C-alpha positions, 0 to 999 in steps of 0.5 A, a space after each residue: 527488459 532482459 539482461 545478460 545472460 538471459 538475452 540469448 538463452 533457450 526459452 521454455 514457455 509452459 502454458 496451463 491450457 486448463 486455467 488459461 483457456 483459448 477465448 472464443 474470440 481468439 485465433 488459436 494459431 496467433 497465440 504462439 506468434 504473440 508469445 514470441 513477439 512479447 518475449 522478443 520485445 523484452 529482449 529475449 532473442 534466444 530459441 523459444 519453445 511453447 508447451 501447452 499442458 492440460 486435459 486435452 480431451 476437453 479442448 476442441 479439435 480445431 483448437 488443438 490442430 491450430 495450436 499444433 500447426 503454429 508450433 505449440 507442443 501439446 502435453 496431455 495431463 489428466 485432472 488426477 495428475 495435475 499436481 505434478 506438472 504444477 510443481 514443475 511450473 513453479 520451480 522451472 518457469 522463468 517468466 509468467 504472464 497475465 493471460 489477457 496480456 499475453 493474448 495481446 502480445 504484452 510483457 511477462 508479469 515477472 522476470 529475473 530482474 523485478 520479481 523481488 521488488 514487485 513483490 515488495 510493492 504488492 506487500 506494501 499495498 496490502 499493508 496500506 490496505 490493512 492499516 487504512 492508509 491512502 495508497 499514494 506514492 509517498 505512503 508506499 515509499 514510507 511503508 517500504 523504507 520505514 515499515 516492518 520490511 525496511 527495504 530500499 528499492 526504486 519505488 517509482 521504477 518498480 511501480 512503473 514496471 508493475 503497472 506495465 505488467 498489469 500487476 498494479 493499477 494506477 487510479 487518477 483523480 485529477 492531479 492525484 494518483 493512487 495505486 492498488 494491486 490488480 485484484 485488490 481495488 481501492 479501499 476505505 482510507 482514514 484521512 490523516 487530518 480528518 479528526 478531532 481530539 474528542 474522536 479518540 478516547 481518554 485511554 488513547 491519550 493517556 497511553 500516548 502521553 505516558 509513552 512520550 514522557 518516558 526517556 525511551 519514548 521521547 528518544 524514539 520519536 525524536 530519532 524517527 525519520 518521518 511521520 510514518 516511522 513515528 506512527 509505526 513506533 507509536 503503534 508498536 509501543 502503546 497503541 497496538 490496537 489502532 490502525 496506522 491510519 488512526 495513528 496518523 490522525 492522532 499524530 496530526 492532533 498531537 502536532 497541531 493541537 496539543 503541541 506535544 511534538 514539534 517538527 521542522 516545517 519543511 520536513 520532519 527532522 529535527 523533532 522535539 517531544 515536549 508532552 505536558 506533565 499534567 493534564 486538564 480535567 477531562 470533559 465529563 460528557 466526552 471523556 477526553 481532554 480539552 484541546 487547548 494549548 495552555 493550562 488554566 489556573 482556577 481561582 476563587 475570583 469568579 470574574 477571573 474564572 469566567 474570563 478564563 472560560 470565555 477565553 477557552 471557548 473562544 480558542 476552541 471555536 477558533 480551532 474548530 473553524 480552522 479545521 472545519 474544511 478537513 473533517 470530511 474523511 476521504 474515501 478513495 474506495 468511492 473513486 472510479 478507476 
């Protein structure tokens, strides 16, 4: 909605009639009224002028007559001179519409209040796509507050505004909600719990363990505010080639299986980091460390060794059954909006 000092100011609407043409099923004479209504609905009550610019030689005569009769000023701009008016639009415009929304009398895309925050939302959605993270509201909030930009905005309010202005699409799947840019669509995501220790290389575990055993690494993770920030720290410090989606999976295994990181059950803080000083022998076929929460001391006593191996197999089977229902990778890209 408009706020002071914009409620009573003169409003100039610059309409690129080449890029935003009058549809065949639209009455040209109604467009000016729709624009005026949309602005007044947003609280802009000052005098309104509408200028349509473009190659008027390509516009049918009946369309030009109807626009002129409704008060729209027509400004002829040949194709060769297009660059100059476009720069004027970029520097002078105070409000911009999605064309389909404008035709229906809908709200502008941006106004002086929400232009910056909406850009923050759109940038966060792009980051989540690149990092293969599920675009729910929690991940959007964490990306904005704890990612590279570290900004503080009312995400829910700005999301609602962006959806209203048709810049963001909300996808509902049962009780779950996902978000994407209007031209972005949903993407293939990596589920944070759909992984096994053996899905990640020995080098990955070596690098992570090395980082967590350093004083700087331990302190950085223990000072993190949430899982998202911890994943960002790990990515920057030792797993820069991995996506944050993959690191979320690794963190889940570090917490639930390896027990290298412990956090408060009701949230994240306080966090303690206790990586092992030594590793179990690697699996010769998988090239990864076995997913156990204890170390084994092998002795010459064959019966004791066999008992230990049986215990390990039993515990590994128990872990696999506990997480068997989380191994399907959720792909919101398959969801119809």
